[in-house]
Backbone as JSON Lines, residues from 0, in Angstrom:
{"i":0,"aa":"X","n":[52.17,110.16,-60.57],"ca":[51.81,111.68,-60.87],"c":[52.86,112.39,-59.69]}
{"i":1,"aa":"X","n":[53.54,113.33,-60.19],"ca":[53.96,114.17,-59.6],"c":[53.44,115.01,-58.83]}
{"i":2,"aa":"X","n":[53.45,115.88,-57.55],"ca":[52.78,116.58,-56.8],"c":[53.25,117.88,-57.14]}
{"i":3,"aa":"X","n":[52.66,118.97,-57.16],"ca":[53.14,120.42,-57.48],"c":[53.19,120.82,-56.01]}
{"i":4,"aa":"X","n":[54.43,121.05,-56.0],"ca":[54.48,121.73,-54.3],"c":[54.6,123.12,-54.25]}
{"i":5,"aa":"X","n":[54.54,123.78,-55.35],"ca":[54.1,124.98,-55.04],"c":[53.05,125.74,-54.29]}
{"i":6,"aa":"X","n":[52.09,124.85,-54.28],"ca":[50.77,125.1,-53.48],"c":[51.27,125.2,-51.82]}
{"i":7,"aa":"X","n":[52.04,124.31,-51.74],"ca":[52.41,124.25,-50.27],"c":[53.5,125.25,-49.69]}
{"i":8,"aa":"X","n":[53.83,126.01,-50.64],"ca":[55.04,126.83,-50.39],"c":[54.35,128.18,-49.53]}
{"i":9,"aa":"X","n":[54.72,128.45,-48.29],"ca":[54.01,129.98,-47.76],"c":[55.36,130.82,-47.77]}
{"i":10,"aa":"X","n":[54.99,131.87,-48.43],"ca":[56.04,133.35,-48.25],"c":[56.2,133.46,-47.02]}
{"i":11,"aa":"X","n":[57.72,133.89,-46.8],"ca":[58.42,134.09,-45.61],"c":[59.14,135.07,-45.71]}
{"i":12,"aa":"X","n":[58.94,136.31,-45.49],"ca":[60.03,137.18,-45.31],"c":[60.36,137.54,-46.83]}
{"i":13,"aa":"X","n":[61.66,138.37,-47.15],"ca":[61.81,138.6,-48.58],"c":[63.12,137.58,-48.92]}
{"i":14,"aa":"X","n":[63.19,136.3,-48.38],"ca":[64.07,135.36,-48.81],"c":[63.73,134.97,-50.32]}
{"i":15,"aa":"X","n":[64.98,133.84,-50.81],"ca":[64.3,132.94,-51.96],"c":[64.04,131.73,-51.67]}
{"i":16,"aa":"X","n":[62.92,131.24,-52.12],"ca":[62.61,129.77,-51.75],"c":[62.93,128.65,-53.04]}
{"i":17,"aa":"X","n":[63.42,127.77,-52.58],"ca":[64.29,126.86,-53.23],"c":[63.57,125.25,-53.21]}
{"i":18,"aa":"X","n":[63.42,124.6,-54.31],"ca":[63.04,123.31,-54.26],"c":[64.14,122.38,-54.73]}
{"i":19,"aa":"X","n":[64.44,121.79,-53.46],"ca":[65.66,120.7,-53.61],"c":[65.29,119.29,-53.84]}
{"i":20,"aa":"X","n":[65.7,118.48,-54.98],"ca":[65.43,117.38,-55.22],"c":[66.87,116.42,-55.29]}
{"i":21,"aa":"X","n":[67.07,115.69,-54.13],"ca":[68.16,114.83,-54.36],"c":[68.09,113.47,-54.6]}
{"i":22,"aa":"X","n":[68.48,113.25,-55.49],"ca":[68.2,111.88,-56.41],"c":[69.14,110.87,-56.06]}
{"i":23,"aa":"X","n":[70.7,111.18,-55.96],"ca":[71.99,110.24,-55.4],"c":[72.47,110.28,-54.46]}
{"i":24,"aa":"X","n":[73.07,109.46,-53.96],"ca":[73.92,109.56,-53.01],"c":[75.22,108.75,-53.43]}
{"i":25,"aa":"X","n":[76.21,109.47,-54.04],"ca":[77.65,108.81,-54.46],"c":[78.59,109.41,-53.95]}
{"i":26,"aa":"X","n":[79.82,108.62,-53.56],"ca":[80.78,109.15,-53.08],"c":[80.67,110.21,-51.94]}
{"i":27,"aa":"X","n":[79.79,109.62,-51.01],"ca":[79.47,110.35,-49.81],"c":[78.87,111.89,-50.19]}
{"i":28,"aa":"X","n":[78.41,111.98,-51.29],"ca":[77.96,113.42,-51.67],"c":[76.6,113.46,-52.22]}
{"i":29,"aa":"X","n":[75.67,114.3,-52.21],"ca":[74.67,114.3,-52.5],"c":[74.93,114.84,-54.35]}
{"i":30,"aa":"X","n":[73.64,114.37,-55.31],"ca":[73.5,114.84,-56.37],"c":[72.03,114.75,-56.45]}
{"i":31,"aa":"X","n":[71.75,116.02,-57.33],"ca":[70.46,116.22,-57.63],"c":[70.07,117.68,-58.24]}
{"i":32,"aa":"X","n":[68.72,118.39,-58.18],"ca":[68.61,119.66,-58.91],"c":[68.08,120.27,-57.75]}
{"i":33,"aa":"X","n":[68.46,121.78,-57.98],"ca":[67.56,122.89,-57.27],"c":[67.13,123.8,-58.01]}
{"i":34,"aa":"X","n":[65.84,124.27,-57.62],"ca":[64.93,125.06,-58.49],"c":[64.76,126.26,-57.78]}
{"i":35,"aa":"X","n":[64.85,127.62,-58.13],"ca":[64.51,128.49,-57.82],"c":[63.06,128.73,-58.04]}
{"i":36,"aa":"X","n":[62.52,129.17,-56.98],"ca":[60.93,128.97,-56.97],"c":[60.39,130.68,-57.51]}
{"i":37,"aa":"X","n":[61.41,131.78,-57.07],"ca":[60.72,132.53,-57.8],"c":[61.33,132.9,-59.34]}
{"i":38,"aa":"X","n":[62.11,132.18,-59.82],"ca":[62.64,132.46,-61.52],"c":[62.01,131.32,-62.31]}
{"i":39,"aa":"X","n":[61.99,129.94,-61.41],"ca":[61.72,128.9,-62.03],"c":[62.76,128.05,-62.67]}
{"i":40,"aa":"X","n":[64.03,128.96,-62.39],"ca":[65.27,128.2,-62.93],"c":[65.61,126.87,-62.41]}
{"i":41,"aa":"X","n":[65.99,125.87,-63.06],"ca":[66.51,124.71,-62.4],"c":[67.97,124.45,-62.95]}
{"i":42,"aa":"X","n":[68.6,123.98,-61.92],"ca":[70.17,123.67,-62.11],"c":[70.59,122.57,-61.43]}
{"i":43,"aa":"X","n":[71.31,121.4,-62.1],"ca":[71.7,120.16,-61.29],"c":[72.93,120.55,-60.8]}
{"i":44,"aa":"X","n":[73.32,120.12,-59.29],"ca":[74.4,119.9,-58.81],"c":[75.16,118.7,-58.33]}
{"i":45,"aa":"X","n":[76.19,118.93,-58.15],"ca":[76.95,117.33,-57.99],"c":[77.31,117.07,-56.72]}
{"i":46,"aa":"X","n":[77.46,118.19,-55.7],"ca":[77.9,117.99,-54.12],"c":[76.85,118.81,-53.5]}
{"i":47,"aa":"X","n":[77.04,118.72,-52.12],"ca":[76.26,119.29,-50.97],"c":[77.33,120.74,-51.29]}
{"i":48,"aa":"X","n":[78.62,121.0,-51.72],"ca":[79.08,122.03,-51.6],"c":[78.56,122.96,-52.9]}
{"i":49,"aa":"X","n":[78.66,122.37,-53.99],"ca":[78.1,122.96,-55.11],"c":[76.62,123.48,-54.87]}
{"i":50,"aa":"X","n":[75.83,122.78,-54.12],"ca":[74.13,123.09,-53.8],"c":[74.44,124.39,-53.22]}
{"i":51,"aa":"X","n":[75.21,124.47,-51.89],"ca":[75.55,125.53,-50.92],"c":[75.91,126.77,-51.77]}
{"i":52,"aa":"X","n":[76.81,126.59,-52.84],"ca":[77.48,127.93,-53.64],"c":[76.16,128.35,-54.6]}
{"i":53,"aa":"X","n":[75.48,127.25,-54.82],"ca":[74.24,127.99,-56.1],"c":[73.16,128.55,-55.0]}
{"i":54,"aa":"X","n":[72.88,128.31,-53.8],"ca":[71.85,128.88,-52.92],"c":[72.46,129.98,-52.68]}
{"i":55,"aa":"X","n":[73.68,130.02,-52.21],"ca":[74.83,131.47,-51.96],"c":[74.71,132.38,-52.92]}
{"i":56,"aa":"X","n":[74.61,132.03,-54.16],"ca":[74.91,133.0,-55.35],"c":[73.73,133.51,-55.7]}
{"i":57,"aa":"X","n":[72.41,133.12,-55.48],"ca":[71.13,133.37,-55.32],"c":[70.67,134.05,-54.65]}
{"i":58,"aa":"X","n":[71.15,134.04,-53.36],"ca":[70.93,135.16,-52.2],"c":[71.83,136.25,-52.44]}
{"i":59,"aa":"X","n":[73.23,136.38,-52.77],"ca":[73.85,137.4,-53.05],"c":[73.29,138.25,-54.38]}
{"i":60,"aa":"X","n":[72.74,137.53,-55.06],"ca":[72.09,138.17,-56.08],"c":[70.71,139.11,-55.76]}
{"i":61,"aa":"X","n":[69.84,138.5,-55.01],"ca":[68.82,138.95,-54.37],"c":[69.16,140.33,-53.58]}
{"i":62,"aa":"X","n":[70.36,140.39,-52.75],"ca":[70.91,141.23,-51.61],"c":[71.36,142.27,-52.69]}
{"i":63,"aa":"X","n":[71.95,141.96,-53.43],"ca":[72.49,143.18,-54.45],"c":[71.29,143.9,-55.21]}
{"i":64,"aa":"X","n":[70.27,143.22,-55.42],"ca":[69.17,143.84,-56.13],"c":[68.6,144.8,-55.21]}
{"i":65,"aa":"X","n":[68.21,144.3,-53.74],"ca":[67.72,145.0,-52.81],"c":[68.62,146.43,-52.44]}
{"i":66,"aa":"X","n":[69.82,146.22,-52.62],"ca":[70.83,147.32,-52.16],"c":[70.66,148.31,-53.11]}
{"i":67,"aa":"X","n":[70.51,147.87,-54.54],"ca":[70.33,149.24,-55.6],"c":[69.37,150.15,-55.45]}
{"i":68,"aa":"X","n":[68.28,149.75,-54.87],"ca":[67.43,150.57,-54.19],"c":[67.6,151.71,-53.22]}
{"i":69,"aa":"X","n":[68.51,151.47,-52.6],"ca":[68.7,152.01,-51.53],"c":[69.84,153.37,-52.33]}
{"i":70,"aa":"X","n":[69.85,154.12,-51.59],"ca":[70.72,155.43,-52.38],"c":[71.74,155.94,-51.35]}
{"i":71,"aa":"X","n":[72.97,155.17,-51.19],"ca":[73.68,155.82,-50.51],"c":[74.93,156.36,-51.17]}
{"i":72,"aa":"X","n":[75.7,157.22,-50.55],"ca":[76.43,158.36,-50.72],"c":[78.15,157.35,-50.94]}
{"i":73,"aa":"X","n":[78.81,157.88,-51.55],"ca":[79.88,157.24,-52.12],"c":[80.96,158.3,-52.1]}
{"i":74,"aa":"X","n":[82.45,157.56,-51.7],"ca":[83.56,159.07,-51.6],"c":[83.53,159.69,-52.85]}
{"i":75,"aa":"X","n":[83.3,159.06,-54.15],"ca":[83.23,160.02,-55.12],"c":[82.09,161.01,-55.51]}
{"i":76,"aa":"X","n":[80.8,160.98,-54.62],"ca":[80.01,161.8,-54.71],"c":[80.23,162.86,-53.51]}
{"i":77,"aa":"X","n":[80.92,162.69,-52.76],"ca":[81.18,163.73,-51.38],"c":[81.41,165.18,-51.97]}
{"i":78,"aa":"X","n":[81.93,165.6,-53.2],"ca":[82.37,166.71,-53.65],"c":[81.12,167.26,-54.27]}
{"i":79,"aa":"X","n":[80.12,166.69,-54.74],"ca":[78.85,167.16,-55.14],"c":[78.19,167.71,-54.05]}
{"i":80,"aa":"X","n":[78.13,166.73,-52.81],"ca":[77.3,167.15,-51.74],"c":[77.9,168.5,-51.05]}
{"i":81,"aa":"X","n":[79.34,168.52,-50.74],"ca":[79.96,170.08,-50.35],"c":[79.39,171.31,-51.12]}
{"i":82,"aa":"X","n":[79.52,170.92,-52.58],"ca":[78.74,172.35,-53.21],"c":[77.38,172.56,-53.16]}
{"i":83,"aa":"X","n":[76.88,171.63,-52.6],"ca":[75.19,171.73,-52.45],"c":[75.11,172.46,-50.92]}
{"i":84,"aa":"X","n":[76.16,172.07,-50.16],"ca":[75.99,172.65,-48.73],"c":[77.08,173.71,-48.82]}
{"i":85,"aa":"X","n":[77.6,174.38,-49.55],"ca":[78.23,175.76,-50.19],"c":[79.36,175.19,-49.05]}
{"i":86,"aa":"X","n":[79.86,174.47,-48.71],"ca":[81.15,173.94,-47.92],"c":[82.44,174.51,-48.65]}
{"i":87,"aa":"X","n":[83.51,175.1,-48.23],"ca":[84.62,175.09,-48.71],"c":[84.77,176.45,-49.3]}
{"i":88,"aa":"X","n":[83.97,177.2,-49.3],"ca":[83.99,178.56,-50.04],"c":[84.81,179.66,-48.96]}
């Protein structure tokens, strides 16, 4: 019987939690699966490098979503700010 590990996972911070299942060691590299606990998506990897790339991709996605919430001014928006402040008249 397979154990449900989701009960053992304790949330910590805003990070992403992964469940990694290493099945084989071939050609001096791991093969297995990685599952994102926030979405339930499961992907198989063929090497440690691919595993790290998958984890990095998920982390970048989370960070980009978090940054969308912040309203930062861009160079293109600076003209509108100058008009609001009545600068340059």
